[in-house]
Backbone as a printed PyTorch tensor [residue, N CA C, xyz], in Angstrom:
tensor([[[155.0830, 119.3410, 151.1710],
         [155.1470, 120.7720, 151.3850],
         [154.0290, 121.4540, 150.5980]],

        [[153.3630, 122.3940, 151.2080],
         [152.3110, 123.1540, 150.5650],
         [152.9360, 124.2580, 149.7260]],

        [[152.1300, 124.8020, 148.8140],
         [152.6220, 125.8520, 147.9380],
         [152.3170, 127.2490, 148.4450]],

        [[152.7150, 128.2160, 147.6580],
         [152.6100, 129.6210, 148.0350],
         [151.1710, 130.0700, 148.2850]],

        [[150.2620, 129.7170, 147.3840],
         [148.8780, 130.1510, 147.5460],
         [148.2520, 129.4850, 148.7610]],

        [[148.4680, 128.1920, 148.9240],
         [147.9370, 127.4800, 150.0780],
         [148.4020, 128.1580, 151.3720]],

        [[149.6780, 128.4570, 151.4480],
         [150.2280, 129.0810, 152.6560],
         [149.5870, 130.4420, 152.9250]],

        [[149.3550, 131.2070, 151.8740],
         [148.7380, 132.5180, 152.0230],
         [147.3010, 132.3860, 152.5400]],

        [[146.5350, 131.4730, 151.9500],
         [145.1520, 131.2480, 152.3930],
         [145.1510, 130.6950, 153.8220]],

        [[146.0490, 129.7760, 154.1190],
         [146.1310, 129.1980, 155.4670],
         [146.4620, 130.2620, 156.5160]],

        [[147.1190, 131.3390, 156.0980],
         [147.4350, 132.4450, 156.9920],
         [146.2810, 133.4450, 157.0660]],

        [[145.1030, 133.0110, 156.6060],
         [143.8530, 133.7730, 156.6920],
         [143.7450, 134.9380, 155.7200]],

        [[144.4420, 134.8640, 154.5970],
         [144.2810, 135.9000, 153.5790],
         [142.8040, 135.9810, 153.1710]],

        [[142.2930, 137.1830, 153.1270],
         [140.9100, 137.4110, 152.7190],
         [139.8920, 137.3360, 153.8380]],

        [[140.3450, 137.0960, 155.0560],
         [139.4600, 137.0390, 156.2250],
         [139.5500, 138.3730, 156.9660]],

        [[138.4410, 139.0600, 157.1000],
         [138.4160, 140.4190, 157.6480],
         [139.0760, 140.5390, 159.0180]],

        [[138.9260, 139.5290, 159.8430],
         [139.4880, 139.5980, 161.1910],
         [141.0140, 139.6760, 161.1850]],

        [[141.6320, 139.3460, 160.0730],
         [143.0930, 139.3060, 159.9840],
         [143.6530, 140.3730, 159.0450]],

        [[142.8310, 141.3070, 158.5920],
         [143.2790, 142.3420, 157.6570],
         [144.2890, 143.2940, 158.2780]],

        [[145.2070, 143.7380, 157.4360],
         [146.0490, 144.8700, 157.7890],
         [145.1860, 146.1230, 157.6410]],

        [[145.6680, 147.2520, 158.0840],
         [144.9090, 148.5040, 157.9120],
         [144.6280, 148.7710, 156.4350]],

        [[145.6210, 148.5510, 155.5880],
         [145.4600, 148.7810, 154.1440],
         [144.3990, 147.8550, 153.5650]],

        [[144.4180, 146.5940, 153.9610],
         [143.4110, 145.6430, 153.4800],
         [142.0220, 146.0120, 153.9950]],

        [[141.9360, 146.4410, 155.2370],
         [140.6500, 146.8410, 155.8100],
         [140.0590, 147.9980, 155.0000]],

        [[140.9010, 148.9400, 154.6280],
         [140.4370, 150.0680, 153.8220],
         [140.0390, 149.6090, 152.4200]],

        [[140.8420, 148.7660, 151.8030],
         [140.5830, 148.3020, 150.4400],
         [139.3150, 147.4570, 150.3520]],

        [[139.1470, 146.5070, 151.2720],
         [138.0470, 145.5510, 151.1810],
         [136.8450, 145.9220, 152.0340]],

        [[136.8900, 147.0690, 152.6870],
         [135.7470, 147.5320, 153.4470],
         [135.4640, 146.7540, 154.7190]],

        [[136.4280, 146.0090, 155.2050],
         [136.2340, 145.2940, 156.4570],
         [135.3500, 144.0660, 156.3720]],

        [[135.1250, 143.5480, 155.1610],
         [134.3260, 142.3180, 155.0110],
         [135.1980, 141.2140, 154.4180]],

        [[134.8170, 139.9660, 154.6640],
         [135.5530, 138.8300, 154.1040],
         [135.4610, 138.8370, 152.5860]],

        [[136.5350, 138.4370, 151.9400],
         [136.4890, 138.2070, 150.4980],
         [135.7390, 136.9040, 150.2470]],

        [[135.0780, 136.7970, 149.0940],
         [134.4310, 135.5250, 148.7720],
         [135.4840, 134.5300, 148.2950]],

        [[135.0850, 133.2960, 148.0990],
         [136.0320, 132.2290, 147.7730],
         [136.7650, 132.4850, 146.4580]],

        [[136.0770, 133.0080, 145.4720],
         [136.7190, 133.3110, 144.1890],
         [137.7270, 134.4450, 144.3470]],

        [[137.3300, 135.4790, 145.0760],
         [138.2330, 136.6050, 145.3190],
         [139.4780, 136.1590, 146.0820]],

        [[139.3060, 135.2870, 147.0540],
         [140.4570, 134.8150, 147.8420],
         [141.4570, 134.0890, 146.9460]],

        [[140.9620, 133.2620, 146.0270],
         [141.8580, 132.5350, 145.1210],
         [142.5340, 133.4920, 144.1490]],

        [[141.7700, 134.3200, 143.4440],
         [142.3680, 135.1900, 142.4260],
         [143.2830, 136.2370, 143.0500]],

        [[142.8100, 136.9080, 144.0750],
         [143.6360, 137.9430, 144.7050],
         [144.8520, 137.3320, 145.4050]],

        [[144.6580, 136.1790, 146.0250],
         [145.7820, 135.4950, 146.6540],
         [146.8130, 135.0360, 145.6370]],

        [[146.3300, 134.4910, 144.5230],
         [147.2390, 134.0350, 143.4640],
         [147.9840, 135.1990, 142.8400]],

        [[147.3500, 136.3560, 142.7660],
         [148.0370, 137.5290, 142.2450],
         [149.2760, 137.8380, 143.0780]],

        [[149.1690, 137.6170, 144.3710],
         [150.3110, 137.8180, 145.2740],
         [151.2740, 136.6320, 145.1790]],

        [[150.7400, 135.4310, 145.3420],
         [151.5840, 134.2290, 145.4100],
         [152.3400, 133.9520, 144.1220]],

        [[151.7030, 134.1830, 142.9850],
         [152.3170, 133.8570, 141.6900],
         [152.7650, 135.0980, 140.9340]],

        [[152.6560, 136.2610, 141.5530],
         [153.0800, 137.5170, 140.9330],
         [152.4610, 137.6740, 139.5360]],

        [[151.1290, 137.6250, 139.4790],
         [150.4250, 137.7070, 138.2020],
         [150.4370, 139.1020, 137.5940]],

        [[150.6740, 140.1160, 138.4040],
         [150.7280, 141.4810, 137.8910],
         [149.3620, 142.0880, 137.5970]],

        [[148.3200, 141.5290, 138.1960],
         [146.9850, 142.0740, 137.9610],
         [146.7920, 143.3380, 138.7920]],

        [[146.0830, 144.2950, 138.2070],
         [145.7470, 145.5270, 138.9160],
         [144.4910, 145.3020, 139.7560]],

        [[144.2830, 146.1410, 140.7320],
         [143.1100, 146.0600, 141.6050],
         [141.8250, 145.9670, 140.7900]],

        [[141.6750, 146.8340, 139.8190],
         [140.4420, 146.8340, 139.0210],
         [140.2900, 145.5610, 138.1710]],

        [[141.4000, 144.9340, 137.7950],
         [141.3320, 143.6750, 137.0410],
         [140.7560, 142.5560, 137.9100]],

        [[141.1130, 142.5520, 139.1730],
         [140.7090, 141.4550, 140.0580],
         [139.2360, 141.5320, 140.4580]],

        [[138.6080, 142.6590, 140.2060],
         [137.1820, 142.7870, 140.5050],
         [136.3410, 141.8370, 139.6640]],

        [[136.9110, 141.2990, 138.6040],
         [136.1950, 140.3480, 137.7650],
         [135.7360, 139.1290, 138.5680]],

        [[136.3690, 138.8690, 139.6920],
         [136.0490, 137.6950, 140.5040],
         [134.8760, 137.8990, 141.4570]],

        [[134.3950, 139.1130, 141.6000],
         [133.3950, 139.4400, 142.6160],
         [132.0990, 138.6400, 142.4890]],

        [[131.6300, 138.3810, 141.3090],
         [130.3180, 137.7520, 141.1150],
         [130.3280, 136.2300, 141.2230]],

        [[131.4830, 135.6330, 141.4590],
         [131.5760, 134.1750, 141.3840],
         [131.4840, 133.4560, 142.7280]],

        [[131.4600, 134.1750, 143.8270],
         [131.3480, 133.5420, 145.1430],
         [130.0150, 132.8370, 145.3040]],

        [[130.0140, 131.7920, 146.1210],
         [128.7790, 131.0510, 146.3760],
         [128.2260, 130.3760, 145.1380]],

        [[129.1180, 129.9300, 144.2780],
         [128.6530, 129.3080, 143.0380],
         [127.8390, 130.2860, 142.2160]],

        [[128.3600, 131.5070, 142.0890],
         [127.7040, 132.6060, 141.3750],
         [126.3940, 132.9870, 142.0440]],

        [[126.3310, 132.7240, 143.3400],
         [125.1550, 133.0800, 144.1110],
         [124.0140, 132.0820, 144.0260]],

        [[124.1770, 131.0550, 143.2000],
         [123.1000, 130.0720, 143.0220],
         [123.5680, 128.6430, 143.2560]],

        [[124.7450, 128.4750, 143.8540],
         [125.2420, 127.1390, 144.1620],
         [125.7850, 126.3800, 142.9670]],

        [[126.0340, 127.0790, 141.8710],
         [126.5780, 126.4430, 140.6640],
         [128.0800, 126.2010, 140.8670]],

        [[128.8740, 126.3210, 139.8360],
         [130.3020, 126.0550, 139.9370],
         [130.9160, 126.8370, 141.0980]],

        [[131.6340, 126.1230, 141.9460],
         [132.2860, 126.6880, 143.1320],
         [133.1360, 127.8950, 142.7420]],

        [[132.9940, 128.9790, 143.5040],
         [133.7530, 130.1880, 143.2230],
         [135.2530, 130.0040, 143.3290]],

        [[135.7130, 129.1620, 144.2570],
         [137.1570, 128.9070, 144.3710],
         [137.6730, 128.2600, 143.0910]],

        [[136.8840, 127.3600, 142.5330],
         [137.2620, 126.7090, 141.2750],
         [137.2540, 127.7210, 140.1420]],

        [[136.2260, 128.5590, 140.0890],
         [136.1660, 129.6020, 139.0560],
         [137.3810, 130.5220, 139.1590]],

        [[137.7520, 130.8900, 140.3790],
         [138.9370, 131.7240, 140.5700],
         [140.2040, 131.0360, 140.0960]],

        [[140.3080, 129.7460, 140.3750],
         [141.4780, 128.9860, 139.9220],
         [141.5490, 128.9540, 138.4000]],

        [[140.4070, 128.8440, 137.7400],
         [140.4040, 128.8640, 136.2770],
         [140.8500, 130.2260, 135.7460]],

        [[140.4770, 131.2910, 136.4450],
         [140.9490, 132.6230, 136.0710],
         [142.4650, 132.6920, 136.1950]],

        [[143.0010, 132.1180, 137.2520],
         [144.4490, 132.1090, 137.4700],
         [145.1500, 131.3290, 136.3640]],

        [[144.6400, 130.1380, 136.0590],
         [145.2510, 129.3280, 134.9980],
         [145.2030, 130.0670, 133.6630]],

        [[144.1170, 130.7630, 133.4030],
         [144.0120, 131.5490, 132.1740],
         [145.0320, 132.6770, 132.1570]],

        [[145.1710, 133.3790, 133.2790],
         [146.1420, 134.4790, 133.3490],
         [147.5620, 133.9740, 133.1070]],

        [[147.8740, 132.8270, 133.6670],
         [149.2370, 132.3090, 133.5570],
         [149.5400, 131.6360, 132.2230]],

        [[148.5570, 130.9440, 131.6510],
         [148.9040, 130.0320, 130.5600],
         [148.1520, 130.2200, 129.2450]],

        [[147.1730, 131.1000, 129.1850],
         [146.4370, 131.2970, 127.9270],
         [147.1910, 132.2570, 127.0230]],

        [[147.0030, 132.0730, 125.7430],
         [147.5400, 133.0150, 124.7760],
         [146.5640, 134.1650, 124.6070]],

        [[146.7370, 134.9280, 123.5380],
         [145.8530, 136.0680, 123.2810],
         [144.3950, 135.6220, 123.1520]],

        [[144.1990, 134.4210, 122.6750],
         [142.8650, 133.8150, 122.5930],
         [143.0150, 132.3680, 123.0410]],

        [[142.0010, 131.8490, 123.7180],
         [142.0780, 130.4900, 124.2650],
         [142.4440, 129.4630, 123.2090]],

        [[141.9440, 129.6220, 122.0150],
         [142.1870, 128.6400, 120.9510],
         [143.6360, 128.6280, 120.4720]],

        [[144.4390, 129.6110, 120.8960],
         [145.8390, 129.6540, 120.4570],
         [146.7570, 128.8200, 121.3420]],

        [[146.2200, 128.2660, 122.4260],
         [147.0240, 127.4570, 123.3410],
         [146.2550, 126.1870, 123.6960]],

        [[146.9490, 125.1440, 124.1240],
         [146.2590, 123.9150, 124.5500],
         [145.8030, 124.0060, 126.0160]],

        [[145.3660, 125.1970, 126.4280],
         [145.0060, 125.4440, 127.8250],
         [143.9940, 124.4320, 128.3460]],

        [[142.9080, 124.2370, 127.6180],
         [141.8600, 123.3420, 128.1220],
         [142.3360, 121.9050, 128.2240]],

        [[142.8850, 121.3700, 127.1460],
         [143.2670, 119.9540, 127.1340],
         [144.3910, 119.6450, 128.1140]],

        [[145.3830, 120.4960, 128.1490],
         [146.5830, 120.2010, 128.9310],
         [146.5190, 120.6770, 130.3830]],

        [[145.6700, 121.6480, 130.6540],
         [145.6940, 122.2500, 131.9940],
         [144.3270, 122.2240, 132.6690]],

        [[143.3270, 122.8030, 132.0300],
         [142.0200, 122.9710, 132.6660],
         [141.3290, 121.6400, 132.9390]],

        [[141.2360, 120.7860, 131.9370],
         [140.5230, 119.5150, 132.1310],
         [141.1840, 118.6540, 133.2030]],

        [[142.5080, 118.4570, 133.1730],
         [143.1260, 117.6870, 134.2560],
         [142.9300, 118.3350, 135.6340]],

        [[143.0000, 119.6680, 135.6900],
         [142.7710, 120.3660, 136.9530],
         [141.3660, 120.0730, 137.4670]],

        [[140.3620, 120.2430, 136.6110],
         [138.9720, 120.0310, 137.0260],
         [138.7030, 118.5770, 137.4010]],

        [[139.2990, 117.6530, 136.6750],
         [139.1260, 116.2330, 137.0200],
         [139.7110, 115.9370, 138.3970]],

        [[140.8470, 116.5200, 138.6910],
         [141.4560, 116.3030, 140.0100],
         [140.6090, 116.9360, 141.1130]],

        [[140.1300, 118.1570, 140.8670],
         [139.2760, 118.8230, 141.8530],
         [138.0240, 117.9840, 142.1010]],

        [[137.3760, 117.5500, 141.0420],
         [136.1650, 116.7370, 141.1890],
         [136.4670, 115.4560, 141.9590]],

        [[137.6010, 114.8390, 141.6570],
         [137.9870, 113.6150, 142.3620],
         [138.2220, 113.8380, 143.8480]],

        [[138.8470, 114.9560, 144.1930],
         [139.1710, 115.2220, 145.5970],
         [138.0130, 115.8360, 146.3820]],

        [[137.2020, 116.6700, 145.7190],
         [136.1040, 117.3420, 146.4150],
         [134.7470, 116.6820, 146.1770]],

        [[134.6840, 115.7570, 145.2230],
         [133.4450, 115.0410, 144.9610],
         [132.4790, 115.7390, 144.0320]],

        [[132.7620, 116.9720, 143.6690],
         [131.8900, 117.7530, 142.7980],
         [132.6200, 119.0170, 142.3890]],

        [[132.0480, 119.7280, 141.4470],
         [132.5400, 121.0510, 141.0780],
         [131.5660, 122.1340, 141.5340]],

        [[130.4040, 121.7210, 142.0430],
         [129.3460, 122.6620, 142.3950],
         [129.3430, 123.0230, 143.8740]],

        [[129.2150, 124.3030, 144.1230],
         [129.1460, 124.8350, 145.4830],
         [128.0380, 124.1510, 146.2800]],

        [[126.8940, 123.9260, 145.6540],
         [125.7580, 123.3470, 146.3780],
         [126.0530, 121.9380, 146.8920]],

        [[126.9870, 121.2380, 146.2700],
         [127.3710, 119.8950, 146.7230],
         [128.5830, 119.9330, 147.6560]],

        [[129.4900, 120.8540, 147.4130],
         [130.7280, 120.9270, 148.1950],
         [130.5080, 121.6030, 149.5470]],

        [[129.8130, 122.7220, 149.5500],
         [129.6710, 123.5310, 150.7700],
         [129.0710, 122.7550, 151.9470]],

        [[128.0030, 121.9780, 151.7520],
         [127.4560, 121.2610, 152.9130],
         [128.4300, 120.2540, 153.5350]],

        [[129.3490, 119.7370, 152.7290],
         [130.3020, 118.7430, 153.2250],
         [131.5520, 119.3600, 153.8290]],

        [[132.0080, 120.4810, 153.2970],
         [133.3040, 121.0160, 153.7080],
         [133.2680, 122.3060, 154.5210]],

        [[132.2640, 123.1290, 154.3010],
         [132.2190, 124.4110, 155.0170],
         [132.0240, 124.1760, 156.5140]],

        [[132.6180, 125.0380, 157.2980],
         [132.4800, 124.9770, 158.7470],
         [131.7360, 126.2350, 159.1770]],

        [[130.5030, 126.0480, 159.6230],
         [129.6470, 127.1630, 160.0200],
         [129.5940, 128.2300, 158.9340]],

        [[129.4040, 127.7990, 157.6950],
         [129.2920, 128.7070, 156.5680],
         [130.6010, 129.2250, 156.0150]],

        [[131.7150, 128.8770, 156.6330],
         [133.0340, 129.3310, 156.1880],
         [133.6150, 128.3150, 155.2060]],

        [[133.8620, 128.7590, 153.9880],
         [134.3530, 127.8680, 152.9350],
         [135.8730, 127.7560, 152.8760]],

        [[136.5640, 128.1960, 153.9180],
         [138.0270, 128.1240, 153.9130],
         [138.5390, 126.7130, 153.6180]],

        [[137.9460, 125.6350, 154.1530],
         [138.4660, 124.3040, 153.8000],
         [138.4250, 124.0330, 152.2900]],

        [[137.3900, 124.4980, 151.6250],
         [137.2980, 124.3290, 150.1720],
         [138.3460, 125.1880, 149.4750]],

        [[138.4750, 126.4240, 149.9060],
         [139.4540, 127.3310, 149.3020],
         [140.8660, 126.7570, 149.4670]],

        [[141.1610, 126.1950, 150.6220],
         [142.4680, 125.5750, 150.8560],
         [142.6800, 124.3670, 149.9500]],

        [[141.6590, 123.5430, 149.7840],
         [141.7810, 122.3630, 148.9260],
         [142.0460, 122.7740, 147.4810]],

        [[141.3070, 123.7630, 147.0020],
         [141.5010, 124.2430, 145.6300],
         [142.8790, 124.8980, 145.5010]],

        [[143.2860, 125.6700, 146.4900],
         [144.6040, 126.3140, 146.4560],
         [145.7270, 125.2840, 146.3910]],

        [[145.6080, 124.1940, 147.1430],
         [146.6390, 123.1500, 147.1360],
         [146.7560, 122.5170, 145.7560]],

        [[145.6160, 122.2260, 145.1350],
         [145.6360, 121.6330, 143.7900],
         [146.2070, 122.6290, 142.7950]],

        [[145.7970, 123.8830, 142.8920],
         [146.3060, 124.9120, 141.9830],
         [147.8140, 125.0820, 142.1590]],

        [[148.2850, 125.0980, 143.3890],
         [149.7340, 125.1790, 143.6260],
         [150.4650, 124.0250, 142.9430]],

        [[149.9160, 122.8150, 143.0460],
         [150.5380, 121.6450, 142.4050],
         [150.6050, 121.8070, 140.8900]],

        [[149.5000, 122.2530, 140.3080],
         [149.4370, 122.4230, 138.8500],
         [150.4240, 123.4930, 138.3980]],

        [[150.4410, 124.6020, 139.0810],
         [151.3510, 125.7070, 138.7130],
         [152.8070, 125.2490, 138.8740]],

        [[153.1270, 124.5710, 139.9570],
         [154.4990, 124.1070, 140.1610],
         [154.9160, 123.1420, 139.0560]],

        [[154.0200, 122.2240, 138.6930],
         [154.3330, 121.2620, 137.6280],
         [154.5150, 121.9630, 136.2760]],

        [[153.6340, 122.8860, 135.9730],
         [153.7140, 123.5850, 134.6810],
         [154.9310, 124.5080, 134.6100]],

        [[155.2900, 125.0820, 135.7370],
         [156.4190, 126.0070, 135.7560],
         [157.7480, 125.2970, 136.0220]],

        [[157.7070, 123.9610, 136.1280],
         [158.9210, 123.1900, 136.3270],
         [159.4660, 123.2280, 137.7440]],

        [[158.5800, 123.4910, 138.7130],
         [159.0200, 123.5660, 140.1040],
         [158.5010, 122.4040, 140.9410]],

        [[157.9780, 121.3760, 140.2920],
         [157.3820, 120.2670, 141.0260],
         [158.4360, 119.3090, 141.5650]]])
């Protein structure tokens, strides 16, 4: 069974052609980038309580920050893990050792890389990174379910 975020992304969350009127007004009728789809979707799926202006932090991370570096979907997932599991400062929790590193190792194992420039040519369909966003969402759902005791 897939998780909440995966199901939301699979239902075309963040794709302009499927926007409600409210979403069309909010997002200006354009597709969300991969990082925005993960963070904004997770805000709904996991009830993170983030405000609209808080989620704008994800805007610059699509397309591997525009240069094919770390995949924006992965960057968004790290933002989600931080929102859910970090303390007031990262050093106050075992976030990296217990959550981030295993998450990234699994993503790298399943996607073959952490970089957009390596992932996109293999997984994107006509420039659409939804397959990558779905793969990252599935892994994130698994991690969240395990950490929250719902696995």
